[in-house]
N, C-alpha and C positions, 0 to 999 in steps of 0.2 A: 553274403546275400547279394543278389543282383540289385543294381541301383533302381531299376524300374519297380521291382517288388517292394523295395524300401519305401519308395514314393507312395505306394498304395497303403502303407501302414502309417505314414507320418501323421496325418490328421488324427487318426484314432489314438495313436500313442500320445500325442500332445494333449488331446482332450482327456485321455485317461489320467495324465499327470495332474489334471485339475479336478478330478473327482473328489479328493479329500478336502479341497477348499482352494481358495485363491493362492496364486503364486506369482513370481516374477521371472523374467527371462532366464537369468543365470540358474535359478533353482529348477526351472523346467528342464533345462539342458542336463543338469545333474540327475534329475529324477527319471529322465527318459532312459530306456534300455540302451546300454553302451553299443550294442550291435547295430543300432539305428544310425549311429555316427552323426547325431544332431549337433549342429554348430550354430553360432549366432547368425551367420550369413544365410542359413536355411530357416532358422526359427522365426526371426522377426517378420520377414515377408509372409510366412505361413500364419503367424498370429494375426497379421493384418487381414489376410483372406478369411480366416475363421471369424474375425470380428465383423467383416463386411457381410458374411453369410448369416450373421446373427447367432453363431454358436457359442461365442464368448463375449463377455463385456470387459471393458477396461476402465480402471480408475487410476488416477495419479495421486501419489502421496509423497511427502518428504520423508526421507530415511537418511540419517547421518548427514544432514545438510544437502542432500541431493534429491532431485525429483525422480521417483521410481514409478514405473507402471506396474500395476497389479492386474492379473488376468483371472477371471472366474467363468465358470460355465453358466450358460443360460439354460432354461428348460429345453430349448431346441438342441443345445449341446449335449445335454444328458440323453435326449432321445437319439442323437446321432451315435453315441456310444452303445446304447441299447441295440440299435439297428445293426451296428457293426457286429456285435456279439451274436445276434440272430443269424448272421451269415456263417457262423463258425461251422455248423454241420456241413454246409455246402463246400466250404474251403477244405475241410478235413477229408471229404469224399474225393476231392481232386487229388490231394496228397496220397490217399490210399490207392487211387487209380495209377498214379505215376509209380508208386512203390511196387505195386503188383506187377506192372509192366516191366520194371527193372528186374524183379525176381524171376519172372518168366523168361526174360532175355538171358539172364545168368544161367538158368537151368538149361535153356536151349544151347547155349555156348558150351556147356559141359557135356552135351550129348544126351540129356534127359529127354524122354519122349514128350512132345508138346501135347497139351490138352486139345483134342480134335473135335470137341463139341462145336456144332454149328450155331449160328444165330437163331434165336427162337423164331418160330413161324410168324410172319407178318411184321417182323422187325428187320429193317434193311441192315446189311452188313456194315459194321462200324458205328451204328447208331446206339447210343446208350439206352438201356431200358428205362421205362417211365418211372420205376421206383428208385432208381439210382443205386441199386445194390451191386450191380456188376456191369461191366462194359465189355463187349466183344472186341477183340483185337485180331487183326490178320496175323496168322502164323507165318513164320519164315518158310518159304518153299523148301522142300527137301528133294533129294534126288530120286525119290520113288515115283510110281506111276501117278500119284495124285498131283504132281507138279507138271505133268505133261500138258502140252498145248491143248486147250479146249476143256480141260478138267475143271470142275468147280473148285474155287479156292477154299482152303481150310481156315476156320476161324477159331481161335482160342478164347474161351470165356474167362474173364478176369473177375475175381470176386474180392470183396472188401476184406481187409485184414486189419489187425490191431495196429494203429499208427505208431505205437511204441516199439513194435518189433523192428529188428535191424534188417538191413539188406544182406548181411553176410550169411 
């Protein structure tokens, strides 16, 4: 996964590890998804930022003769997780768009005829429809008369598909 995309998930994943109850740094690292690649050098500055934003609280307690910091969610932290989950449909629609574009590209590369539907009336080419169900994409120009100079560009309509389907 791209480093920038991982950064976008860091806060939510760390907050999610605290949903069951308070925890400490090393346990948070173990509980976080391995694909996140969370390390101590990433976690502790992140915990400090979350505390500063009021999303977590910290308490110190002795454990086996050492002082340990325990982290727990505040009501604001719980709200942040809920808000993150509310964005799920929007994020999945972006993945479906990318997936469909890749499928359309693969079909075009194999010589399958592209969908030649034009953008709906009143909607600019390339603009997503207001309901988010499909997004027009410019079709690759072909060698036929439609690609001649001055001809209107063709636009393929991309529709949402099941995110669990494969690109193959």
